[in-house]
C-alpha positions as CSV (number, residue, x, y, z in Angstrom):
1,M,11.8,-1.6,-8.3
2,Q,15.1,-0.8,-6.7
3,N,15.9,1.6,-3.8
4,I,19.4,3.0,-3.1
5,F,20.0,5.0,0.1
6,F,22.7,7.2,1.5
7,K,22.4,7.0,5.3
8,D,25.6,7.5,7.3
9,K,26.1,8.1,11.0
10,N,29.0,10.4,10.2
11,I,26.7,12.7,8.2
12,P,23.5,12.1,10.2
13,Y,21.6,15.2,9.1
14,I,21.0,14.1,5.6
15,E,19.4,11.1,3.8
16,A,19.4,10.6,0.1
17,R,17.2,8.1,-1.8
18,Y,17.1,6.9,-5.4
19,T,14.1,4.8,-6.4
20,L,14.3,3.2,-9.8
21,N,11.3,2.0,-11.8
22,S,8.6,2.1,-9.2
23,N,4.8,2.2,-9.6
24,K,4.1,1.9,-5.9
25,E,1.8,4.4,-4.2
26,Y,2.2,6.3,-1.0
27,K,-0.5,7.2,1.4
28,E,-0.6,10.8,2.5
29,H,2.2,11.5,4.9
30,F,4.7,14.1,6.1
31,H,8.3,14.3,7.0
32,T,9.8,16.1,10.0
33,T,12.7,17.1,7.7
34,L,12.9,19.5,4.8
35,S,12.4,17.3,1.8
36,I,13.2,17.8,-1.9
37,G,12.5,15.5,-4.8
38,A,13.0,15.2,-8.5
39,I,11.6,12.9,-11.2
40,V,14.3,11.5,-13.5
41,E,12.1,9.1,-15.6
42,G,8.3,9.2,-16.1
43,V,5.8,11.6,-14.4
44,A,4.1,11.7,-11.0
45,S,1.0,13.2,-9.5
46,F,1.8,15.5,-6.5
47,R,-0.9,16.5,-4.0
48,S,-0.4,18.8,-1.0
49,N,-3.1,20.6,0.8
50,K,-5.1,22.2,-2.1
51,E,-2.3,21.8,-4.7
52,H,-2.5,19.1,-7.3
53,L,0.4,19.1,-9.7
54,T,2.0,16.9,-12.4
55,L,5.7,16.5,-11.9
56,H,8.0,16.0,-14.9
57,Q,11.7,15.9,-15.4
58,N,13.5,19.2,-14.9
59,M,11.2,20.0,-11.9
60,L,11.9,20.0,-8.2
61,V,9.3,19.6,-5.5
62,A,10.2,21.2,-2.1
63,L,8.4,20.2,1.1
64,N,8.7,22.1,4.3
65,P,8.5,20.0,7.5
66,F,5.2,18.5,8.5
67,V,3.5,19.3,5.1
68,L,1.0,16.6,4.4
69,H,1.4,15.3,0.8
70,S,1.5,12.3,-1.6
71,C,3.5,11.8,-4.8
72,N,2.3,8.9,-6.8
73,P,2.4,7.3,-10.3
74,I,-0.1,8.3,-12.9
75,K,-2.2,5.3,-14.1
76,S,0.3,2.9,-12.4
77,K,3.1,3.8,-14.8
78,F,6.6,3.5,-13.6
79,R,8.7,6.4,-12.5
80,S,12.2,6.9,-11.1
81,Y,13.1,9.7,-8.7
82,Y,15.6,11.2,-6.2
83,M,14.6,12.3,-2.7
84,L,16.7,14.2,-0.2
85,Y,15.7,14.6,3.5
86,I,17.5,17.4,5.4
87,D,17.4,17.8,9.2
88,T,15.9,21.2,9.9
89,N,18.4,22.0,12.7
90,W,21.3,21.6,10.2
91,A,19.3,23.7,7.7
92,Y,18.7,26.4,10.3
93,N,22.3,26.6,11.3
94,L,23.3,27.0,7.7
95,Q,20.6,29.7,7.2
96,K,22.0,31.6,10.2
97,N,25.2,32.1,8.1
98,I,23.2,33.4,5.2
99,F,20.4,35.6,6.8
100,T,20.7,38.0,9.7
101,N,18.4,38.1,12.8
102,I,16.6,34.8,12.4
103,D,15.6,32.6,15.3
104,S,14.0,29.7,13.6
105,F,14.1,27.7,10.3
106,I,13.0,29.7,7.3
107,P,10.7,27.7,5.0
108,I,11.1,27.2,1.2
109,S,8.8,29.8,-0.4
110,K,7.5,27.6,-3.2
111,S,6.7,23.9,-3.5
112,L,7.2,23.5,-7.3
113,I,10.4,24.7,-8.9
114,D,10.5,24.5,-12.6
115,N,14.1,25.4,-13.4
116,Q,16.6,23.4,-15.5
117,N,19.7,24.7,-13.8
118,D,18.4,24.1,-10.2
119,Y,17.2,20.6,-11.3
120,N,20.7,19.8,-12.7
121,K,22.4,21.0,-9.5
122,F,20.1,18.8,-7.4
123,I,20.6,15.7,-9.5
124,Q,24.4,16.2,-9.3
125,L,24.3,16.6,-5.5
126,N,22.4,13.3,-5.2
127,R,24.9,11.5,-7.4
128,V,27.7,12.7,-5.2
129,L,25.9,11.6,-2.0
130,L,25.1,8.2,-3.4
131,D,28.6,7.5,-4.8
132,K,30.4,5.2,-2.3
133,D,33.8,6.2,-3.6
134,I,33.4,9.9,-2.8
135,L,34.9,11.1,0.5
136,Y,32.8,12.7,3.3
137,L,34.4,16.1,2.9
138,Q,33.3,16.3,-0.7
139,K,29.8,15.2,0.2
140,Q,29.6,17.8,2.9
141,E,31.0,20.6,0.8
142,S,28.6,19.7,-2.0
143,L,25.7,19.8,0.5
144,E,26.7,23.2,1.9
145,N,27.3,24.7,-1.6
146,F,23.9,23.5,-2.9
147,F,21.9,24.6,0.1
148,S,23.6,27.9,0.5
149,Y,22.6,28.6,-3.1
150,F,19.1,27.1,-2.7
151,F,18.2,29.0,0.6
152,K,19.4,32.3,-0.9
153,K,17.1,31.8,-3.9
154,Y,14.0,30.2,-2.3
155,C,13.8,31.4,1.3
156,N,12.2,34.7,2.5
157,A,13.9,35.6,5.8
158,N,11.0,37.9,6.7
159,R,8.6,35.0,7.1
160,N,8.6,32.7,10.2
161,F,7.6,29.1,9.4
162,Y,4.7,28.8,11.8
163,E,3.5,32.4,11.4
164,S,3.4,32.1,7.6
165,N,1.4,28.9,7.7
166,N,-0.9,29.5,10.7
167,P,-1.4,33.2,11.6
168,N,-3.7,32.5,14.6
169,K,-3.3,32.4,18.3
170,N,-4.2,28.7,18.4
171,I,-0.9,27.8,16.7
172,L,0.9,27.8,20.1
173,K,-1.4,25.1,21.4
174,I,-1.0,23.1,18.2
175,K,2.8,23.3,18.5
176,K,2.6,22.2,22.2
177,A,0.3,19.3,21.2
178,K,2.7,18.2,18.5
179,A,5.6,18.3,21.0
180,Y,3.5,16.2,23.4
181,I,2.8,13.6,20.8
182,E,6.4,13.5,19.7
183,Q,7.5,12.9,23.3
184,N,4.9,10.2,23.8
185,Y,4.8,8.6,20.3
186,N,5.1,5.0,21.7
187,K,2.0,5.3,23.8
188,N,-1.6,4.6,22.9
189,L,-2.7,8.2,23.4
190,T,-6.2,9.5,23.7
191,I,-7.6,12.8,22.5
192,E,-8.5,13.7,26.1
193,E,-4.9,13.2,27.2
194,I,-3.4,15.3,24.4
195,A,-6.0,18.1,24.8
196,K,-5.4,18.1,28.6
197,S,-1.7,18.7,28.0
198,V,-2.4,22.0,26.3
199,D,-5.4,22.9,28.4
200,I,-8.1,22.8,25.7
201,S,-11.5,21.1,25.3
202,P,-11.0,17.7,23.7
203,F,-14.1,18.2,21.5
204,Y,-12.8,21.5,20.1
205,F,-9.1,20.3,20.0
206,S,-9.5,17.4,17.6
207,R,-11.2,19.7,15.0
208,I,-8.8,22.6,15.2
209,F,-5.8,20.3,15.1
210,K,-6.9,18.9,11.7
211,N,-7.9,22.4,10.5
212,Y,-4.4,23.7,11.2
213,T,-2.3,20.7,10.2
214,N,-4.5,19.1,7.4
215,I,-3.9,15.7,9.2
216,S,-5.8,13.9,11.9
217,L,-4.3,13.2,15.3
218,H,-4.1,9.5,14.5
219,Q,-2.3,10.1,11.2
220,Y,0.1,12.5,12.9
221,L,1.0,9.9,15.5
222,L,1.6,7.2,12.9
223,N,3.8,9.5,10.8
224,I,5.9,10.4,13.9
225,R,6.3,6.7,14.7
226,V,7.6,6.1,11.1
227,E,10.0,9.0,11.3
228,K,11.3,7.7,14.6
229,A,11.5,4.2,13.1
230,K,13.8,5.5,10.4
231,E,16.2,6.9,13.0
232,L,16.2,3.6,14.9
233,L,16.6,1.5,11.8
234,K,19.7,3.5,10.8
235,N,21.3,3.5,14.2
236,S,20.2,0.3,15.9
237,S,20.3,-3.5,15.2
238,T,17.3,-4.2,17.5
239,P,15.2,-7.0,16.1
240,L,12.2,-5.7,14.2
241,A,9.7,-7.4,16.5
242,I,11.1,-5.7,19.5
243,L,11.4,-2.4,17.6
244,A,7.7,-2.6,16.7
245,Q,6.8,-2.9,20.4
246,E,9.2,0.0,21.4
247,L,7.5,2.2,18.8
248,G,4.0,1.4,20.1
249,F,2.8,-0.9,17.3
250,N,0.7,-3.9,18.1
251,D,3.1,-6.3,16.5
252,Q,5.7,-6.5,13.7
253,S,3.0,-7.1,11.1
254,H,1.3,-3.8,12.0
255,F,4.7,-2.0,12.0
256,N,5.4,-3.4,8.5
257,R,2.0,-2.3,7.1
258,V,2.2,1.2,8.4
259,F,5.9,1.7,7.4
260,K,5.4,0.4,3.9
261,A,2.3,2.5,3.4
262,L,4.3,5.7,4.1
263,T,7.6,4.8,2.5
264,T,6.8,2.0,-0.1
265,C,9.5,-0.2,1.5
266,T,9.5,-2.5,4.5
267,P,11.5,-1.8,7.7
268,Y,13.8,-4.7,6.7
269,E,14.4,-3.2,3.2
270,Y,15.0,0.3,4.7
271,R,17.6,-1.1,7.2
272,K,19.3,-3.3,4.5
273,Y,19.8,-0.5,2.0
């Protein structure tokens, strides 16, 4: 297996990844970013909420932020794929130039896109991003051109992200609880502490959190730690043992296990590439 990344502090709102000949499996996880992927060799099994799909070449899978999912090989066969992770603030600012009267990120309206032309555009964008000889300006122009096209085609500006997924009064408490976890991700939090922060019964809160997010509080916290670890690994040379402690893991071994389970590479490999 080989991983190739584009991660650059001069274009911090995007990360591209090409994985070649991998049969490694991911545990269920989410991204805080908008994430788009494409198989270039082999097939993969995609699961998200109640969806279970088989991904082939010429298909794109689009994941809105915080959508719990997994995308794994079928019968341990090898597959190669591209993944693109887009900061939602950058996406929202671009969307504001496309749609009128929006006040939050507009989600992608479908998770599976079976369109040869869109697939080809996406593959070409990734090749531009991963090419070390291409200048920043061309990479940025390619990003804006692709996503201007993509958002116009696959976003419905009449749907708010949270309203469309969780049309219930409890969503505000869930959003506040998420924010609390994200601000205190390096602590050994308890259900009681999180529930108190949003003024709700801890016995009731644990259940409704999973009902609305399809992920347990424990899983959510670990995913947030891994997302934060990616940021720190890109922008910091802090030794991994110290980084593990700063992120709230018991030790570097614990950090390595969790990070690899959700990304299929170790923190060292992620930083190196």
